[in-house]
Structure formats: C-alpha cells, structure tokens
C-alpha positions as CSV (number, residue, x, y, z in Angstrom):
1,X,10.9,76.4,45.2
2,X,12.0,76.8,41.4
3,X,12.7,73.6,39.7
4,X,15.8,73.9,37.5
5,X,16.7,70.7,34.8
6,X,20.1,71.9,33.5
7,X,20.9,71.1,29.6
8,X,23.9,71.3,27.0
9,X,22.2,74.8,26.4
10,X,22.8,76.0,30.2
11,X,25.6,77.5,31.4
12,X,27.0,78.6,34.8
13,X,26.6,82.9,35.4
14,X,30.7,83.0,36.1
15,X,31.0,81.4,31.9
16,X,29.1,84.7,30.8
17,X,30.7,87.2,28.9
18,X,29.4,91.2,29.0
19,X,26.5,92.1,26.7
20,X,28.7,94.0,24.3
21,X,27.9,92.2,21.3
22,X,24.6,91.2,20.8
23,X,24.5,94.0,18.1
24,X,21.9,94.6,15.6
25,X,21.1,92.3,12.5
26,X,21.4,95.7,10.0
27,X,24.3,97.3,11.7
28,X,26.9,94.3,11.3
29,X,25.9,93.3,8.0
30,X,26.5,97.3,6.7
31,X,29.5,97.1,8.1
32,X,31.3,93.7,8.0
33,X,29.7,92.7,4.4
34,X,31.7,95.6,3.0
35,X,35.1,95.6,4.5
36,X,36.7,97.4,7.1
37,X,35.8,101.0,5.3
38,X,32.6,100.0,5.2
39,X,32.5,99.2,8.6
40,X,33.9,102.2,9.7
41,X,31.4,103.9,7.5
42,X,28.2,102.1,9.5
43,X,29.6,102.8,12.5
44,X,29.5,106.7,11.3
45,X,26.0,105.8,10.3
46,X,24.5,104.0,12.4
47,X,26.7,104.1,15.6
48,X,28.1,100.7,15.0
49,X,30.5,99.8,18.2
50,X,32.0,96.2,17.9
51,X,34.9,97.2,20.9
52,X,32.0,97.1,23.4
53,X,31.0,99.4,25.7
54,X,31.4,99.1,29.7
55,X,28.2,101.9,30.6
56,X,25.1,99.9,28.4
57,X,21.7,102.0,29.1
58,X,19.0,100.5,30.2
59,X,16.4,100.9,33.0
60,X,17.1,99.4,36.0
61,X,16.7,95.6,35.9
62,X,15.5,92.8,38.5
63,X,17.8,89.8,39.3
64,X,16.1,86.9,38.8
65,X,15.6,83.8,41.0
66,X,17.1,80.8,39.2
67,X,19.6,77.8,40.2
68,X,23.1,77.9,38.8
69,X,23.3,75.7,36.0
70,X,26.2,73.2,34.8
71,X,28.6,75.1,31.9
72,X,27.4,74.1,28.1
73,X,30.8,72.9,25.9
74,X,31.9,74.3,23.1
75,X,30.0,77.6,23.4
76,X,31.5,81.1,23.3
77,X,29.2,83.9,24.8
78,X,28.8,87.4,23.1
79,X,29.8,89.8,25.1
80,X,27.9,92.2,27.0
81,X,26.7,95.5,26.5
82,X,25.7,96.0,23.1
83,X,22.6,93.9,23.8
84,X,21.3,97.0,25.7
85,X,22.6,99.4,23.2
86,X,22.3,98.3,20.1
87,X,18.7,96.6,18.4
88,X,15.8,96.2,16.0
89,X,12.8,97.1,17.8
90,X,11.0,99.2,15.8
91,X,8.4,100.3,18.0
92,X,11.1,102.8,19.2
93,X,12.5,103.6,16.1
94,X,14.8,101.6,12.9
95,X,17.7,103.6,14.1
96,X,19.8,100.8,15.7
97,X,20.5,103.4,18.9
98,X,16.8,104.3,19.0
99,X,15.5,101.5,21.0
100,X,17.5,102.3,24.0
101,X,17.2,105.4,23.2
102,X,13.6,105.7,23.2
103,X,12.1,102.9,25.5
104,X,14.0,103.5,28.7
105,X,9.9,105.5,29.8
106,X,7.8,101.6,29.1
107,X,5.9,101.1,31.6
108,X,6.3,97.2,32.2
109,X,4.7,96.8,35.5
110,X,1.9,95.5,35.6
111,X,2.2,93.9,32.9
112,X,-0.5,91.5,31.5
113,X,-0.6,88.6,29.3
114,X,-4.1,87.1,27.5
115,X,-4.2,83.1,26.2
116,X,-7.0,82.6,24.6
117,X,-8.2,81.3,21.6
118,X,-8.5,77.5,20.7
119,X,-8.3,76.7,24.5
120,X,-10.4,75.3,27.6
121,X,-9.2,77.4,30.0
122,X,-9.0,81.2,28.2
123,X,-7.3,83.5,30.8
124,X,-5.5,86.8,31.7
125,X,-2.0,86.7,33.8
126,X,0.3,89.1,35.6
127,X,3.4,88.3,34.0
128,X,5.7,89.4,37.1
129,X,3.6,87.1,39.4
130,X,4.3,84.5,36.5
131,X,8.2,85.0,37.6
132,X,7.8,84.5,41.3
133,X,5.7,81.3,41.0
134,X,6.8,79.3,37.5
135,X,10.4,77.6,37.1
136,X,12.9,80.0,35.5
137,X,16.3,78.4,34.2
138,X,18.8,79.6,32.1
139,X,19.3,78.6,28.2
140,X,22.3,79.5,26.4
141,X,21.3,79.5,23.0
142,X,23.1,80.2,19.5
143,X,21.1,82.9,17.9
144,X,21.1,84.0,14.0
145,X,20.4,86.9,12.4
146,X,18.8,87.2,9.0
147,X,21.9,89.3,8.0
148,X,24.8,86.8,8.1
149,X,25.9,87.4,12.0
150,X,25.2,85.1,15.0
151,X,25.7,85.0,18.5
152,X,25.2,83.2,21.7
153,X,23.1,84.5,24.7
154,X,22.6,83.4,28.3
155,X,18.2,83.8,28.2
156,X,16.5,83.1,31.6
157,X,12.9,82.1,30.7
158,X,10.7,79.3,30.6
159,X,9.3,76.5,28.3
160,X,6.5,78.1,26.2
161,X,5.0,74.6,25.4
162,X,4.9,74.0,29.7
163,X,3.3,77.4,29.7
164,X,0.3,76.7,27.4
165,X,-0.4,73.2,28.7
166,X,-2.0,75.5,31.5
167,X,-4.6,76.9,29.4
168,X,-6.2,73.5,27.7
169,X,-5.3,73.8,24.1
170,X,-8.1,71.8,22.3
171,X,-7.4,69.9,19.3
172,X,-8.7,72.4,17.2
173,X,-4.7,74.9,18.1
174,X,-2.7,74.2,15.1
175,X,-1.1,77.3,15.5
176,X,-0.1,80.0,17.7
177,X,-0.5,83.4,17.0
178,X,1.5,86.5,19.0
179,X,0.9,90.1,19.8
180,X,3.5,92.9,21.1
181,X,2.2,95.8,22.9
182,X,0.4,98.7,20.8
183,X,0.8,101.8,22.3
184,X,1.7,104.7,20.4
185,X,2.1,107.1,23.9
186,X,4.9,104.8,24.9
187,X,6.0,103.3,21.3
188,X,7.0,106.4,18.8
189,X,7.3,104.0,16.1
190,X,3.6,103.2,16.2
191,X,2.4,106.9,15.7
192,X,3.5,106.7,12.1
193,X,4.2,103.7,9.3
194,X,6.8,105.4,7.9
195,X,8.9,106.2,10.8
196,X,8.2,103.0,12.2
197,X,9.8,100.9,9.4
198,X,6.6,100.2,7.5
199,X,5.1,97.9,9.6
200,X,1.6,97.0,10.2
201,X,1.2,97.8,14.0
202,X,0.6,96.0,16.5
203,X,3.1,93.8,15.4
204,X,2.1,90.1,15.1
205,X,4.4,86.8,15.1
206,X,3.6,83.1,14.9
207,X,4.4,79.3,15.2
208,X,3.1,76.2,14.5
209,X,1.9,74.3,17.2
210,X,4.5,71.7,17.4
211,X,6.8,74.2,17.1
212,X,5.7,76.0,20.0
213,X,5.6,73.2,22.2
214,X,9.2,72.0,21.5
215,X,11.5,72.2,24.7
216,X,13.8,74.3,22.7
217,X,10.7,77.3,22.6
218,X,10.8,79.6,25.2
219,X,9.8,83.0,26.3
220,X,12.1,84.8,28.0
221,X,12.0,87.1,30.6
222,X,15.7,88.0,31.4
223,X,19.2,88.3,29.8
224,X,22.4,87.0,32.1
225,X,20.6,86.5,35.1
226,X,18.4,90.0,35.6
227,X,15.0,90.9,33.7
228,X,14.9,92.0,29.8
229,X,15.4,95.7,29.4
230,X,13.2,97.5,27.5
231,X,14.7,97.7,24.2
232,X,15.4,93.6,24.3
233,X,11.4,92.8,24.8
234,X,10.7,93.6,28.6
235,X,9.0,92.3,30.1
236,X,8.8,89.1,28.4
237,X,9.5,87.9,24.4
238,X,9.9,84.5,22.7
239,X,13.0,82.9,21.7
240,X,13.0,80.0,19.1
241,X,16.7,79.2,18.6
242,X,16.5,77.3,15.5
243,X,14.8,80.4,13.6
244,X,16.3,83.5,12.5
245,X,16.2,86.4,14.8
246,X,13.0,88.5,13.6
247,X,11.1,85.3,15.0
248,X,11.8,86.5,18.8
249,X,8.4,89.1,19.1
250,X,9.1,91.8,21.9
251,X,6.5,92.8,25.0
252,X,4.3,90.2,24.2
253,X,0.9,91.4,25.7
254,X,-1.5,88.3,23.9
255,X,-1.8,84.9,23.0
256,X,-3.9,82.9,21.1
257,X,-4.3,79.8,19.7
258,X,-5.7,79.1,16.1
259,X,-7.0,77.1,13.6
260,X,-5.4,78.0,10.7
261,X,-1.9,79.7,9.9
262,X,-1.8,83.4,11.3
263,X,-0.2,86.2,9.8
264,X,3.1,87.7,11.0
265,X,4.6,91.4,10.0
266,X,7.4,90.5,8.3
267,X,5.6,88.2,6.1
268,X,2.9,90.3,5.7
269,X,5.3,93.9,5.0
270,X,7.6,91.7,2.7
271,X,6.5,88.0,1.3
272,X,8.9,87.4,-1.2
273,X,12.1,87.8,1.4
274,X,10.2,86.7,5.1
275,X,8.2,83.5,5.0
276,X,5.9,82.1,7.6
277,X,8.6,79.4,9.5
278,X,11.8,81.5,9.5
279,X,13.8,78.3,9.4
280,X,17.7,79.3,9.4
281,X,18.8,77.6,6.1
282,X,22.2,78.3,4.6
283,X,21.3,76.3,1.4
284,X,18.6,79.2,0.1
285,X,19.8,82.9,0.1
286,X,17.9,85.7,1.0
287,X,17.2,87.5,-2.5
288,X,19.7,90.6,-1.2
289,X,22.6,88.9,0.8
290,X,23.8,85.1,1.0
291,X,23.5,82.9,4.0
292,X,25.7,80.4,3.7
293,X,28.1,82.3,6.3
294,X,28.0,84.6,9.2
295,X,30.0,86.7,11.6
296,X,30.0,85.3,15.2
297,X,29.8,88.4,17.4
298,X,32.5,87.1,20.1
299,X,34.7,88.2,22.9
300,X,37.1,90.8,21.3
301,X,36.9,93.7,19.2
302,X,36.9,94.0,15.1
303,X,39.5,92.2,14.1
304,X,38.1,89.2,16.6
305,X,34.7,89.1,14.3
306,X,34.9,85.6,12.9
307,X,33.2,84.0,9.5
308,X,32.4,80.6,10.2
309,X,29.5,78.5,8.1
310,X,25.9,79.0,9.0
311,X,24.3,75.6,10.2
312,X,21.1,74.4,9.3
313,X,18.6,75.3,11.5
314,X,21.2,77.2,13.1
315,X,22.8,73.7,14.6
316,X,19.8,72.4,16.4
317,X,18.9,70.3,13.6
318,X,19.5,67.2,15.8
319,X,16.6,68.5,18.0
320,X,14.4,69.9,15.5
321,X,14.7,68.8,11.9
322,X,12.3,66.0,12.3
323,X,9.5,68.7,12.6
324,X,10.0,69.7,9.0
325,X,10.0,66.0,7.6
326,X,9.2,65.8,3.8
327,X,8.5,69.4,4.0
328,X,10.4,71.6,0.9
329,X,12.4,73.9,2.8
330,X,13.1,75.9,0.0
331,X,9.5,76.5,-0.4
332,X,8.6,76.7,3.4
333,X,11.0,79.3,4.2
C-alpha cells in the first residue's frame, strides 16, 4: 500500500495541463530576451516553439501508482508536450531537441542505484523495484532556470531524506554527492567533451546534508503521472525546487555521502558563473544576464508568456531560508 500525504505543492491529475512548455533554459532566453525578432531567430536556430506540440517524442512510459492529491492553490501548471521535446541533457547533445532525438534508446531497465560512503548500511537498490515499494506522491513545484524563465511541473517521486535514512548516515556525513550514468555507447555527448558541452563526464552534483534531508527535496521517478522519459532523466533524477534548474541531476546511478564538499559539474566548468549552492537569489545577477525577473511559461502561445518578479528561493523562502541563516548569499551563490 502506497502512503500519500497531500501538501500545498500537490495537485490533482485533472488540473495538470499538457507537458508543452517545459522548455530548455537556453532556448527561452535566446528568444524572449531579444524580443519577438530574436524569438523567431531562436526558433529557426534552436527549434524553439512556444505554441506547443501534441506529439511529444518519448519512449513508452508507464503509469505510476500514486494516490490522487488535493489541489494546490494559486499554481498554474505549465503545459505538457515540450517537456519531452526541448531539454538540457548534454549527455545526448547540446542542441535543445538533441535529447529527445538521441535518448530514446537509453536502456533504463534494469537500473540500479548505489548508496555508499558515510553510511552504516551501504547498498545497491533496484530502482524499478523501489518504485513499487516506496510511497510515491505528486509534488507540484515551481521550477526556476538560470536564464530568466520559470515553470510549474507535476513531479512524482519520494523524499530524498527519507530514502537516505534507510542507509543510516553517520555523523561524518556532511554532504551528498550524486553521479549520472557514464555510458558513452548510449550517451553520445559523453564521447567528446566538445560535443558534450565541455562537461568533464560523468556529470556530478551535490547538496549539503541539511538540504538533502529537507522534505521539499525529492528524487523524482515521474512526470504527469507517468515514468520519466529518457530525455528528462529516466529513471530517477533530483528535484530541489528552491534552486536553479542545473541542480537537478538526471539518470542517477550513485549517491555518496561524504564529509567534504563534493565537486559539481557546472561549478568545475564555470566557477565564476555557477556556485555550489545554486539558490535562487534575484538580487544577484548572473555575469551575463539579470536574475531579477523571469518569464513564466504557462498555457497559451508566445503572447501568453508573462514576465514576473523572481522570488527569493524561488518562492520557498518560508520553508528553506533558515538553512542559510547568517550566510552571505552573494558570496555563497
């Protein structure tokens, strides 16, 4: 029996809109930041289409077993189809349609996830068996990307903190390090760093232990009531709603609890632009653009895309600001 506990971030399936506007962060800024002319150019150059698609490209997806949820107030869902057509997943190429084109052969069954390091009970678990055993719930989260756009997505998954307690973290566990699958045969972007966006593969990410244990932090195994498509991180990925989107590592194969701050891919590649924390802070500009406002990608076409103020911690300050009490959030970006 799967146990569900609705929260203000949950929503009924009937209230979810299509997956059509979960677009890549670089696509949207390339167009919206330059106005309509720039947007049309971006569409020609990068395949941008804010009007949606009814034919999302994806391998077959399985329905997930989770209880219906109470509606979350004041949240408008981003439409559906583009979540599977426009992505950042450099392991499958740096073009925005590359992941959907190049990931459909990714073998996600079987899939194991290893938890090791500063734990008393290290183990390797079968992710698909885990899905059937653990209580899944739907979480409706605002998601903010670095390049001035945002969306609201219905994830299906489980709390990372509750999962980690199964392995009995030791007192030396101060950070949680994540690693994506490394398989150049299946992931063409990993065969050449230039083709793969300059990333030193395998892709790695990290959280502080208290961030990982926070109830808003989840491991997602699904979108819109079904399993994740390959281009969105199948079969399991990280979702941390108060941080920028690049913190959401995909296709995870290893979680390691460590005593010292672990390296993260974007921080290694561009430390002057991407820090370890990746908290949404509208008062701190990215070196190449402002973070003060954003475009919300919701229902409708190009002219329905609305600009709004960026919220500190992406609107989750009430829940998470205390984690950073006394820290200089301009220094620890």
